[in-house]
C-alpha positions in Angstrom: 13.6 5.3 -12.2 11.6 7.7 -10.0 13.5 10.1 -7.8 10.9 10.0 -5.0 8.4 7.6 -3.6 5.1 9.0 -2.4 4.2 7.8 1.2 0.6 7.8 2.2 -0.6 7.0 5.7 -3.8 5.1 6.4 -4.9 3.9 9.8 -7.0 1.2 8.1 -7.9 0.1 4.6 -4.5 0.9 3.0 -4.8 -2.2 0.8 -8.3 -1.3 -0.3 -7.2 2.2 -1.1 -4.2 1.0 -3.2 -6.4 -1.4 -5.1 -8.9 1.5 -5.8 -6.1 3.7 -7.2 -4.7 0.8 -9.3 -8.2 0.2 -10.8 -8.8 3.9 -11.4 -5.6 5.2 -13.0 -3.8 3.8 -16.0 -0.2 2.5 -15.5 -1.1 1.6 -11.9 -0.7 -1.7 -9.9 -0.5 -3.1 -6.4 2.8 -4.7 -5.6 3.9 -6.2 -2.3 1.6 -6.2 0.7 3.4 -6.7 4.1 1.4 -8.1 6.9 2.1 -8.3 10.6 3.8 -11.6 11.5 2.1 -11.6 14.9 -0.1 -9.7 17.3 1.2 -6.3 18.4 -0.2 -3.6 20.8 -2.5 -1.9 18.2 -3.3 -4.9 16.0 -3.3 -8.5 15.2 -1.4 -11.0 13.1 -2.1 -10.6 9.4 -3.0 -6.9 9.6 -1.7 -4.9 6.7 1.4 -2.9 7.6 2.7 -1.7 4.3 1.4 -1.7 0.7 3.7 -1.0 -2.2 1.9 0.3 -5.3 2.2 2.4 -8.4 -0.2 5.2 -9.5 0.2 6.5 -13.0 3.8 5.2 -13.0 4.6 6.9 -9.7 5.8 4.6 -6.9 3.9 4.8 -3.7 4.0 3.1 -0.3 
């Protein structure tokens, strides 16, 4: 079990970035993708809020 989880911030395209990392590095994968349940001041329903992924065995969010 990892002691830390790396947190990266993207204003947009977080899911695309996570999928790129997963395709580029071994022992990498995209896990849960959390989407907005409804519209909010800076976005719309369905926008990606959080992506959980692993890069080279290191957990990221």
